[in-house]
C-alpha positions in Angstrom: 87.5 29.8 -73.9 84.8 31.8 -75.7 82.4 33.5 -73.3 79.6 31.9 -75.4 80.7 28.6 -73.7 80.5 30.0 -70.1 77.7 30.4 -67.6 77.8 34.2 -67.4 75.7 36.2 -64.9 75.0 40.0 -65.1 73.1 42.3 -62.8 71.0 45.1 -64.4 70.3 47.3 -61.3 67.0 49.0 -60.6 66.8 52.6 -61.9 64.7 53.8 -59.1 61.1 53.7 -57.9 59.1 51.2 -59.9 62.1 49.7 -61.6 63.2 46.1 -60.8 66.5 44.6 -60.3 67.2 42.1 -63.0 69.8 39.3 -63.2 70.4 37.6 -66.5 72.0 34.1 -66.3 73.3 32.8 -69.6 73.0 29.0 -70.3 75.6 28.2 -72.9 74.4 24.8 -74.2 71.2 26.4 -75.8 72.2 30.1 -75.8 69.2 30.7 -73.5 69.1 33.6 -71.0 67.3 32.9 -67.7 66.1 35.8 -65.6 65.5 36.9 -62.1 63.2 40.0 -61.8 63.1 41.3 -58.2 61.6 44.2 -56.3 64.5 46.0 -54.6 62.3 47.0 -51.7 60.6 43.7 -50.7 63.2 41.3 -52.2 60.4 39.3 -53.8 61.4 37.9 -57.2 60.1 36.1 -60.3 62.1 33.5 -62.1 61.6 33.7 -65.8 62.4 31.0 -68.5 64.7 28.9 -66.3 66.4 25.9 -67.9 66.3 22.2 -66.9 69.5 21.0 -68.5 69.0 18.2 -71.1 71.7 16.3 -73.0 70.1 15.3 -76.3 72.9 12.8 -77.0 72.4 10.7 -73.9 68.8 11.8 -73.0 69.9 12.7 -69.5 68.8 15.6 -67.3 70.8 17.7 -64.8 69.9 20.7 -62.6 73.0 22.9 -62.9 71.2 25.9 -64.4 68.3 25.9 -62.0 70.7 25.3 -59.1 72.7 28.4 -60.3 69.6 30.5 -60.4 68.6 29.5 -56.9 72.1 30.2 -55.6 71.8 33.8 -56.9 68.4 34.1 -55.2 69.9 33.0 -51.9 73.1 35.1 -52.3 71.0 38.3 -52.8 68.4 37.6 -50.0 65.5 37.2 -52.5 62.3 35.3 -52.0 60.8 33.6 -55.0 57.2 34.7 -55.5 56.7 33.4 -59.1 58.0 30.8 -61.5 57.2 32.2 -65.0 57.7 31.1 -68.6 57.0 33.1 -71.7 56.0 30.2 -73.9 56.6 26.4 -74.3 60.2 26.5 -75.4 61.5 24.5 -78.4 65.2 24.6 -77.7 65.3 23.9 -74.0 63.4 22.0 -71.3 61.7 24.3 -68.8 62.5 24.0 -65.1 59.0 25.3 -64.1 57.7 22.2 -62.3 61.0 21.6 -60.5 61.2 25.2 -59.3 57.6 25.2 -58.2 58.4 22.1 -56.1 61.6 23.6 -54.7 60.4 27.1 -53.9 56.6 26.6 -53.3 55.9 29.5 -55.7 53.1 29.3 -58.2 54.0 28.7 -61.9 52.5 30.5 -64.8 52.5 30.8 -68.6 50.2 32.3 -71.3 46.5 31.6 -71.7 46.8 30.4 -75.3 49.2 27.6 -74.4 46.3 25.1 -74.4 46.0 25.9 -78.2 49.6 25.1 -78.6 49.1 21.9 -76.7 46.3 21.0 -79.1 48.6 21.4 -82.1 51.4 19.3 -80.7 49.1 16.7 -79.3 48.1 15.9 -82.9 51.8 15.9 -84.0 52.7 13.4 -81.3 49.4 11.5 -81.6 48.9 12.1 -77.9 45.3 13.3 -77.7 44.2 14.6 -74.3 47.7 14.1 -72.7 48.7 17.7 -72.4 46.7 19.8 -69.9 48.4 23.2 -69.2 45.5 24.2 -67.0 46.5 21.4 -64.6 50.3 21.7 -64.9 50.4 25.5 -64.4 48.8 27.4 -61.5 47.9 30.4 -63.8 47.4 30.9 -67.5 47.9 34.6 -68.0 45.7 36.5 -70.4 46.5 39.6 -72.4 46.6 42.6 -70.2 46.4 40.7 -66.9 48.5 42.1 -64.1 50.2 40.6 -61.0 52.6 41.8 -58.4 56.2 41.1 -57.7 56.4 42.6 -54.2 55.5 46.2 -54.6 56.0 46.2 -58.4 53.2 45.6 -60.8 53.8 43.4 -63.8 51.7 43.3 -66.9 51.2 40.5 -69.5 51.4 41.4 -73.2 50.3 38.8 -75.7 53.2 38.6 -78.2 52.4 35.9 -80.8 54.4 35.0 -83.8 57.2 32.8 -82.6 54.4 30.7 -81.1 50.7 31.6 -81.1 50.7 31.9 -77.3 54.0 33.7 -76.5 53.7 36.4 -73.9 55.9 39.3 -72.7 56.2 40.2 -69.1 56.5 44.0 -68.5 57.6 45.1 -65.0 58.3 48.8 -64.6 61.0 49.6 -67.1 62.0 46.0 -67.8 60.3 43.9 -70.5 61.1 40.2 -71.0 60.5 39.8 -74.7 61.5 36.1 -75.2 61.8 34.9 -78.8 60.6 38.0 -80.6 63.7 40.2 -80.8 67.4 39.2 -80.7 70.1 41.7 -79.8 70.2 44.7 -82.1 73.3 43.4 -84.0 71.4 40.1 -84.8 67.8 41.2 -85.4 64.7 39.0 -84.8 63.7 35.5 -84.0 62.2 32.7 -86.1 58.5 32.3 -86.7 58.2 29.0 -88.6 57.2 26.5 -85.9 53.7 25.0 -86.0 51.3 27.8 -84.9 53.8 30.5 -85.6 53.2 33.5 -87.9 55.6 36.0 -89.4 53.0 38.6 -89.8 51.9 38.3 -86.1 55.6 38.4 -85.0 56.0 41.7 -86.8 52.9 43.1 -85.0 54.2 41.8 -81.7 57.6 43.4 -82.2 56.0 46.7 -83.2 54.0 46.7 -79.9 57.2 46.1 -78.0 59.0 48.9 -79.8 56.2 51.2 -79.0 57.1 51.1 -75.3 59.0 54.1 -73.8 62.5 54.4 -75.3 64.2 53.8 -72.0 62.5 50.4 -71.5 65.1 47.7 -71.0 64.3 44.8 -73.3 65.7 41.4 -72.2 65.8 38.8 -75.0 65.5 35.0 -74.7 68.6 34.0 -76.6 71.9 35.0 -77.9 74.4 33.1 -80.0 77.0 35.8 -80.6 77.9 37.0 -84.1 80.9 36.6 -86.4 82.6 39.5 -84.6 81.1 39.1 -81.1 81.9 36.0 -79.0 80.4 37.3 -75.7 76.7 36.9 -75.0 74.5 39.9 -74.7 70.9 40.1 -73.8 69.9 43.7 -72.8 69.2 46.8 -74.9 66.7 49.6 -74.7 63.8 50.2 -77.0 65.7 53.3 -78.3 68.7 51.1 -79.1 66.6 48.7 -81.1 64.9 51.4 -83.0 68.2 53.0 -83.9 70.3 49.8 -84.5 68.3 46.6 -84.9 69.5 44.7 -87.9 66.0 43.7 -89.0 63.5 46.1 -87.5 65.0 49.5 -86.8 62.8 52.5 -87.3 61.8 52.9 -91.0 61.8 49.2 -91.8 59.2 48.1 -94.3 56.8 45.4 -93.0 56.7 43.5 -96.3 60.4 43.6 -96.7 61.0 42.2 -93.2 58.3 39.5 -93.6 60.0 38.2 -96.8 63.5 38.4 -95.2 62.3 36.6 -92.1 60.5 33.8 -94.1 63.5 33.4 -96.4 65.8 33.0 -93.4 63.5 30.6 -91.6 63.3 28.4 -94.6 67.0 27.6 -94.2 66.8 26.7 -90.5 66.8 23.2 -89.1 64.7 22.2 -86.1 66.5 22.8 -82.8 68.0 19.5 -81.7 65.9 19.4 -78.5 62.5 20.4 -79.8 60.8 17.0 -80.1 61.8 16.1 -76.6 61.5 19.5 -75.1 57.9 20.3 -76.2 56.7 16.9 -75.0 57.9 17.9 -71.6 57.2 21.6 -71.6 53.6 21.1 -72.5 53.4 19.1 -69.2 54.8 22.2 -67.4 58.3 20.7 -67.3 57.4 17.2 -66.0 58.3 13.9 -67.6 55.7 11.4 -68.6 54.6 9.0 -66.0 56.8 5.9 -65.5 55.7 2.8 -67.3 55.5 -0.7 -65.9 59.3 -1.1 -65.9 59.8 2.1 -63.9 61.2 4.0 -66.8 59.9 7.1 -68.5 59.6 7.4 -72.2 59.2 10.1 -74.8 57.3 9.6 -78.1 59.0 11.0 -81.2 57.3 11.4 -84.6 59.3 10.0 -87.6 59.4 11.8 -91.0 57.0 14.5 -89.7 59.3 17.4 -90.3 
């Protein structure tokens, strides 16, 4: 079986003082990578972009991925201090609300997510339904800092894929979500409502201006025609030397055209219209209706 079909776990160990332990947990149904970022000294940890499994054929949910992440937390004697997401994901349903309930840790996302909620509230014709300020404990602004044990983490606004995407930088580890892909793949799409190819270029350049030894942890991997094993970690220096789209010397205008041409060929992710309606509620389903069932609203002929 291809390793792209397996739930693979890898540990990227701390490199010393100020450097976190990082576990990457690959979710094969959506090619998503979930992360645990932990202080080796205090064992406090942040869970980043964890998946609530959703079957789009049967509209059923399961908890295998978040269960696996919490098992790794227990096996390594960690304590969850934060439940974090980098943006409202289009290709998977976030486990944020469930993890908050199960761990007691606060959940957080970026400060511009209410603007994303405004865009999608109009698309779904659901005015005043999405309220990220209520569904998340914190909405992190650009430059805001917080602590994971003795480690300081900093929020970097990284728009482009969405207008409110953020990067979490903790020591020599940066969780760069849907900006970069692995060096042999390139970069992520920027064509969703509120996205911007030009802003994505600027966000990527800010990430690649970090020290060369910084470990960059990407949000997705789907392999390549010659690689059937998921990868998700590379340094800034590796991206500058090898990234298929944005290595050092790449022309901004050439990349923008290449990215836009590529995005024009891409279909919507098969989970997007369900996922965003849930993720903009912090990972909670709509309230049950009079028959006790919960329902999602899907726009027809909108995309």
